C-alpha positions in Angstrom: 194.0 253.1 46.1 190.6 253.8 44.6 187.8 251.6 45.9 185.0 250.8 43.4 181.4 250.6 44.5 179.5 247.3 43.8 177.9 248.7 40.6 181.2 250.2 39.4 182.9 246.8 39.9 180.1 245.1 37.9 180.6 247.6 35.0 184.3 247.0 35.1 183.9 243.3 34.9 181.6 243.6 31.9 184.2 245.4 30.0 186.5 242.3 30.2 185.5 240.2 27.2 187.7 237.2 27.1 187.8 234.2 24.7 187.1 231.3 26.9 186.8 228.4 24.4 187.4 227.6 20.8 185.8 224.4 19.5 185.6 222.7 16.1 182.0 222.5 14.7 180.6 219.0 14.4 179.0 219.6 11.0 181.9 221.6 9.4 185.4 220.7 10.5 186.7 223.8 8.8 184.9 226.1 11.1 185.2 226.8 14.8 182.9 228.2 17.4 184.3 231.0 19.6 182.9 231.5 23.1 183.4 234.7 25.0 183.0 234.8 28.8 181.6 231.3 28.7 178.9 232.0 26.0 179.0 231.3 22.2 179.7 234.5 20.4 180.7 233.8 16.8 182.1 231.3 14.4 185.1 231.5 12.0 186.8 229.3 9.5 190.1 228.0 10.6 192.1 230.3 8.3 190.3 233.3 9.6 191.1 232.2 13.2 194.8 231.9 12.4 194.9 235.2 10.4 193.1 237.1 13.2 195.3 235.6 15.9 192.4 234.6 18.1 193.4 232.4 21.0 191.9 231.3 24.3 192.5 234.1 26.7 192.5 236.8 24.1 190.6 239.9 25.3 188.5 242.3 23.2 186.3 245.3 23.5 182.7 245.0 22.5 183.5 247.1 19.4 186.3 244.7 18.4 184.0 241.7 18.9 181.5 243.3 16.7 184.2 243.6 14.0 185.0 239.9 14.4 181.3 239.1 14.0 181.5 241.0 10.7 184.5 238.8 9.7 182.5 235.7 10.6 179.6 236.8 8.4 182.1 237.6 5.6 183.7 234.1 5.9 180.3 232.4 5.7 179.1 234.3 2.7 182.5 234.0 0.9 182.5 230.2 1.2 178.9 230.0 -0.1 179.7 232.2 -3.0 182.9 230.2 -3.7 180.9 227.0 -3.8 178.5 228.7 -6.2 181.4 229.7 -8.5 182.9 226.2 -8.4 179.7 224.5 -9.6 180.4 225.9 -13.1 181.9 229.1 -14.5 179.6 232.1 -13.9 179.5 235.6 -15.3 180.0 238.6 -13.1 176.3 239.5 -13.4 175.3 236.0 -12.3 177.5 236.4 -9.2 176.1 239.8 -8.4 172.6 238.5 -8.8 173.4 235.6 -6.4 174.9 238.0 -3.8 172.0 240.4 -4.2 169.6 237.6 -3.1 171.7 237.2 0.1 170.8 240.8 1.1 167.1 240.1 1.2 165.4 239.0 4.5 164.2 235.4 4.4 161.9 233.4 6.7 163.1 230.3 8.4 161.2 227.0 8.7 160.3 228.1 12.2 158.7 231.3 10.9 161.4 233.6 12.1 162.9 236.3 9.9 166.6 236.0 9.0 168.1 239.3 8.2 169.9 239.6 4.9 173.6 240.6 4.8 174.7 244.2 4.0 175.4 245.4 0.5 178.9 246.4 1.6 179.6 242.8 2.6 178.5 241.4 -0.8 180.7 243.9 -2.5 183.7 242.8 -0.4 182.9 239.1 -1.3 182.6 239.9 -5.0 185.9 241.8 -5.0 187.7 239.0 -3.3 186.4 236.4 -5.8 187.2 238.6 -8.7 190.7 239.2 -7.3 191.2 235.4 -6.9 190.2 234.7 -10.5 187.0 232.8 -9.7 185.0 235.2 -11.8 186.1 235.9 -15.3 183.7 236.9 -18.1 186.2 235.7 -20.8 186.5 232.3 -19.2 182.7 232.1 -18.8 182.0 233.1 -22.4 184.5 230.5 -23.7 182.9 227.8 -21.4 179.3 228.7 -22.4 180.0 228.7 -26.2 182.0 225.5 -26.2 179.6 223.5 -23.9 176.1 225.0 -24.3 173.7 222.4 -25.8 176.6 220.6 -27.4 174.6 217.6 -28.3 171.3 219.4 -28.9 172.7 222.2 -31.0 172.6 226.0 -30.6 172.9 228.8 -33.1 175.5 231.5 -32.7 172.8 234.0 -32.5 171.2 232.2 -29.6 174.5 231.8 -27.8 175.1 235.5 -28.2 171.7 236.4 -26.8 172.2 234.2 -23.8 175.6 235.7 -23.0 174.3 239.2 -23.4 171.5 238.3 -21.0 174.2 237.2 -18.5 175.9 240.6 -18.7 178.9 239.6 -20.9 180.4 242.5 -22.9 179.6 242.4 -26.6 183.3 242.6 -27.6 184.0 239.4 -25.6 181.0 237.6 -27.1 182.0 238.5 -30.7 185.6 237.5 -30.2 184.8 234.0 -28.8 182.1 233.3 -31.3 184.5 234.1 -34.0 187.1 231.8 -32.6 184.9 228.8 -31.9 184.8 225.8 -34.3 181.1 225.4 -33.9 179.1 226.5 -37.0 175.4 227.1 -37.6 175.0 224.5 -40.3 176.3 221.7 -38.1 174.3 222.9 -35.1 171.2 223.3 -37.2 171.5 219.7 -38.4 171.7 218.5 -34.8 168.4 220.1 -34.0 166.8 218.8 -37.3 167.8 215.3 -36.5 166.4 215.5 -33.0 163.2 217.6 -33.5 161.9 216.8 -37.0 159.9 213.7 -36.1 157.8 215.9 -33.7 156.6 218.2 -36.5 154.1 217.2 -39.2 153.8 220.7 -40.4 156.9 221.9 -42.3 156.1 225.6 -41.8 155.7 225.2 -38.1 159.0 223.4 -38.0 160.8 226.1 -39.9 159.3 228.7 -37.6 160.6 226.7 -34.6 164.1 226.6 -36.1 164.0 230.3 -36.9 163.2 231.0 -33.2 166.4 229.1 -32.3 168.3 231.8 -34.1 169.0 230.2 -37.5 168.7 232.1 -40.8 165.8 231.3 -43.1 168.3 230.4 -46.0 170.2 228.0 -43.8 167.0 226.4 -42.6 165.6 226.0 -46.1 168.8 224.6 -47.5 169.2 222.1 -44.6 165.7 220.8 -44.9 165.9 220.4 -48.7 169.2 218.5 -48.3 167.6 216.2 -45.8 164.6 215.6 -48.1 167.0 214.8 -51.0 168.9 212.3 -48.9 165.8 210.5 -47.7 164.4 210.2 -51.2 167.6 208.9 -52.8 
């Protein structure tokens, strides 16, 4: 039988990394804290805990625990990104911009620096959300066109420019703009009804309407029709 020296025994004990407790978080009942050898090591959501088969008494190497910490970080970022996606439909570019911000270091209220996540992690989160259907540029384009400034009015040109700025493919934009029942004459009238009292100068008002993406001919015709109705 081989007898270990005191230092060798200590090294051997350090290699035994055992899960000693799993407790539900007070602020988030869907997440649990995992302690290893009596000390907090990482947190996971409950589905991750089940999928990974982590139980009290499970033993891991340091390398395996580091991989579990990566899973913890993935779970946290995935849930934040999912909440972002569920607020309203978003384009793929919007989500990529959101995830990019998570890679940057930030400073806490206490003045400490919180390291950003890795680019590889954001790509994994993006791919998962895309796979699950939470990100879809076609659904986003349809939502944007049918709901953007519905009461205030928006020209098709403006809607197109906004969608392009959000990274939506031109073919998708053109298809959904062609299918919508919204038309520039109706949208233009909404803006005229709302904004005209603010303008004493007709030319300035026409310039404003042109900046909203409406054609000069449509603007001139709409204003002339409004003047005719008011004088009759």
